[in-house]
C-alpha positions as CSV (number, residue, x, y, z in Angstrom):
1,X,0.0,0.3,-0.1
2,X,1.2,3.4,-1.0
3,X,1.7,6.6,1.3
4,X,1.9,9.8,-0.2
5,X,3.3,11.4,2.9
6,X,6.6,10.1,0.8
7,X,7.4,11.9,-2.3
8,X,10.7,10.6,-4.3
9,X,12.6,12.8,-6.0
10,X,12.9,11.5,-9.5
11,X,16.9,13.2,-9.5
12,X,17.8,11.2,-12.6
13,X,19.5,12.5,-15.8
14,X,16.3,12.3,-17.9
15,X,12.8,11.2,-18.5
16,X,14.0,7.6,-19.6
17,X,15.9,7.4,-16.7
18,X,12.8,8.6,-14.6
19,X,10.4,6.4,-16.1
20,X,12.6,3.3,-15.5
21,X,12.7,4.1,-11.5
22,X,9.3,4.9,-11.2
23,X,8.6,1.7,-12.6
24,X,11.0,-0.4,-10.3
25,X,9.1,1.4,-7.8
26,X,5.8,-0.1,-8.8
27,X,2.9,0.7,-6.1
28,X,5.1,1.5,-3.4
29,X,5.1,5.3,-4.5
30,X,2.6,7.3,-5.7
31,X,3.9,10.9,-5.2
32,X,7.1,11.9,-7.3
33,X,8.9,15.0,-7.9
34,X,10.4,16.6,-10.8
35,X,13.3,19.2,-10.3
36,X,14.6,21.8,-12.5
37,X,18.0,19.3,-13.4
38,X,15.5,17.3,-15.5
39,X,13.4,20.0,-17.2
40,X,15.7,19.8,-20.5
41,X,15.8,16.0,-20.2
42,X,11.8,15.8,-20.5
43,X,10.8,16.6,-17.4
44,X,7.4,17.9,-18.3
45,X,6.6,14.9,-20.6
46,X,7.5,12.7,-17.6
47,X,5.5,14.5,-15.2
48,X,2.3,14.2,-17.5
49,X,3.2,10.5,-18.2
50,X,3.1,9.4,-14.9
51,X,0.3,11.5,-14.0
52,X,-2.4,11.1,-17.1
53,X,-0.9,7.6,-17.5
54,X,-0.1,5.9,-14.3
55,X,-2.3,8.1,-11.7
56,X,0.7,9.2,-9.7
57,X,0.9,12.7,-7.7
58,X,3.2,15.1,-9.2
59,X,5.4,17.7,-7.7
60,X,7.0,20.1,-10.0
61,X,9.8,21.7,-8.1
62,X,11.0,24.9,-10.1
63,X,11.4,27.0,-7.1
64,X,10.6,29.9,-9.7
65,X,11.7,33.3,-9.0
66,X,11.1,36.5,-11.3
67,X,9.0,39.7,-11.3
68,X,5.6,39.0,-10.4
69,X,4.2,39.2,-14.0
70,X,6.7,36.8,-15.7
71,X,5.8,34.2,-12.6
72,X,2.4,34.5,-13.1
73,X,2.5,33.7,-16.7
74,X,4.8,31.0,-16.0
75,X,2.5,29.5,-13.1
76,X,-0.7,29.9,-15.3
77,X,1.3,27.7,-18.5
78,X,2.5,25.2,-15.7
79,X,-1.0,24.9,-14.6
80,X,-2.6,23.2,-18.0
81,X,-0.3,20.2,-16.8
82,X,-2.8,19.2,-14.0
83,X,0.2,18.9,-11.6
84,X,-0.5,19.0,-7.4
85,X,2.5,21.0,-6.3
86,X,4.8,23.8,-7.5
87,X,7.7,25.5,-5.6
88,X,8.1,29.0,-6.0
89,X,10.7,31.2,-3.9
90,X,8.8,32.5,-0.8
91,X,9.4,36.3,-1.2
92,X,5.5,37.8,-1.0
93,X,5.6,39.5,-4.3
94,X,6.5,36.0,-6.0
95,X,3.7,33.9,-3.8
96,X,1.2,36.5,-4.6
97,X,1.8,36.3,-8.6
98,X,1.9,32.2,-8.4
99,X,-1.4,32.0,-6.7
100,X,-2.9,34.6,-9.2
101,X,-1.2,32.0,-12.3
102,X,-2.5,29.0,-10.5
103,X,-6.2,30.9,-9.9
104,X,-8.6,27.9,-11.4
105,X,-6.6,25.1,-11.0
106,X,-5.5,22.5,-8.1
107,X,-1.9,23.2,-8.3
108,X,-0.9,24.1,-4.9
109,X,2.1,26.8,-4.7
110,X,4.6,25.7,-2.0
111,X,6.8,28.6,-1.0
112,X,10.6,27.9,-0.7
113,X,11.7,29.3,2.8
114,X,15.6,29.0,3.0
115,X,17.4,25.8,0.9
116,X,18.3,22.8,2.9
117,X,21.7,22.9,1.7
118,X,22.5,26.0,2.8
119,X,23.8,26.9,6.7
120,X,24.5,30.3,8.3
121,X,27.7,30.7,6.4
122,X,26.4,30.7,2.9
123,X,23.6,33.1,3.9
124,X,26.3,35.6,5.4
125,X,28.0,35.1,1.8
126,X,24.8,36.1,0.0
127,X,24.2,39.0,2.6
128,X,21.3,37.5,4.2
129,X,20.4,39.4,7.4
130,X,21.9,37.8,10.1
131,X,19.7,35.7,12.5
132,X,19.6,32.1,13.2
133,X,18.4,29.9,10.4
134,X,15.1,29.0,12.4
135,X,13.9,32.1,13.1
136,X,14.3,33.6,9.4
137,X,12.9,30.3,8.3
138,X,9.7,30.9,10.5
139,X,9.6,34.7,9.6
140,X,9.8,33.7,5.8
141,X,7.1,31.0,6.2
142,X,4.7,33.2,8.1
143,X,4.9,35.8,5.4
144,X,4.6,33.5,2.7
145,X,1.5,32.1,4.2
146,X,-0.2,35.7,4.6
147,X,0.9,36.0,0.6
148,X,-1.7,33.1,-0.3
149,X,1.0,29.9,0.0
150,X,-0.6,26.8,0.2
151,X,2.6,25.5,2.2
152,X,6.1,26.0,2.7
153,X,9.3,23.7,1.8
154,X,11.7,23.7,4.9
155,X,14.0,21.4,6.5
156,X,12.9,18.8,9.3
157,X,14.5,21.2,11.6
158,X,12.1,23.8,11.5
159,X,9.1,22.1,10.9
160,X,7.6,22.2,14.5
161,X,8.6,25.9,14.7
162,X,6.5,26.6,11.4
163,X,3.4,24.5,12.4
164,X,3.1,26.2,15.5
165,X,2.6,29.4,13.7
166,X,-0.9,30.2,13.7
167,X,-0.9,30.9,10.0
168,X,0.0,27.6,9.2
169,X,-3.3,26.2,10.5
170,X,-4.4,24.2,7.2
171,X,-1.2,24.9,5.1
172,X,1.0,22.2,4.1
173,X,4.9,21.7,5.3
174,X,7.0,19.5,3.2
175,X,10.7,18.2,4.0
176,X,13.2,17.9,1.6
177,X,16.8,17.0,3.3
178,X,15.3,13.6,4.9
179,X,17.9,11.0,5.3
180,X,16.7,7.3,6.7
181,X,19.3,6.7,9.5
182,X,22.6,5.7,8.3
183,X,22.3,7.2,4.9
184,X,24.9,9.8,3.5
185,X,23.8,13.5,3.9
186,X,25.4,14.4,0.5
187,X,25.0,17.9,0.1
188,X,22.1,18.6,2.4
189,X,23.2,20.4,5.8
190,X,20.1,20.1,8.0
191,X,18.9,16.8,7.9
192,X,16.6,14.3,10.1
193,X,15.0,10.9,9.4
194,X,11.7,10.7,8.1
195,X,9.9,9.7,11.1
196,X,11.2,12.5,12.8
197,X,10.3,14.8,10.1
198,X,6.6,13.8,10.0
199,X,7.0,13.6,14.0
200,X,7.7,17.6,13.9
201,X,4.8,18.4,11.9
202,X,5.9,17.9,8.2
203,X,3.1,16.3,6.0
204,X,5.5,15.2,3.3
205,X,8.8,14.2,3.4
206,X,11.3,14.7,-0.1
207,X,13.9,11.2,-0.6
208,X,16.1,10.8,-3.5
209,X,19.6,10.0,-3.7
210,X,18.7,6.9,-0.8
211,X,16.2,5.6,-2.9
212,X,17.5,5.9,-6.4
213,X,20.9,4.9,-5.4
214,X,20.0,1.9,-3.0
215,X,20.6,-1.5,-4.4
216,X,17.2,-1.9,-4.4
217,X,15.0,1.3,-4.7
218,X,11.8,-0.3,-4.0
219,X,13.1,-2.0,-0.7
220,X,14.6,1.5,0.2
221,X,11.1,3.2,-0.4
222,X,9.4,0.7,1.3
223,X,11.3,1.0,4.5
224,X,10.8,4.7,4.7
225,X,6.8,3.9,4.6
226,X,7.3,1.3,7.3
227,X,9.4,3.9,9.4
228,X,6.5,6.6,9.3
229,X,3.7,4.1,9.4
230,X,5.5,3.1,13.0
231,X,5.4,6.5,14.2
């Protein structure tokens, strides 16, 4: 039985590899993330095939950022693909424009707070205001919710703080940077296990490399589902 709290990131080279992985995972996985890295490798075609022919849910992770008119136009074009989730950066003007573009569709707009691959040193280098990352994430999340975001993307370390926000009632928290116990952290710097992320208030966890690099991806995905159900 599938559990759509698990979103598998199809972070592979192209649509052919993505479909091959989805076929290996079979009915263990019902929700897939397709990111910017696969956009030129047939990502939208894969999203459409997985959705229309295989009944899967689709999270398109584009992290859009531009002037409002451009974001609104881009989101309106993407909404025609009957996607489930779409990411934009959490700046309020971007979120408001994305909401306008998604109007009339069932696509949910998720706002990126601070990328899970970044730490305080990275933010300093980018001249982002000082302060602890959890506090900055919570502030960005609150502002994104006020601008109309259906949910936010944040690390598991900030999930509980976001869930406690009054503005978070009825909104989604999706956590990348999730690693099963013993898995390599790769380029993620703020990580947690699937069970701890769900326990902290996340609605969905996103897992990529620990599944698609596993000797048996289906078994790796099933182990994550079993861990979440064991809470």
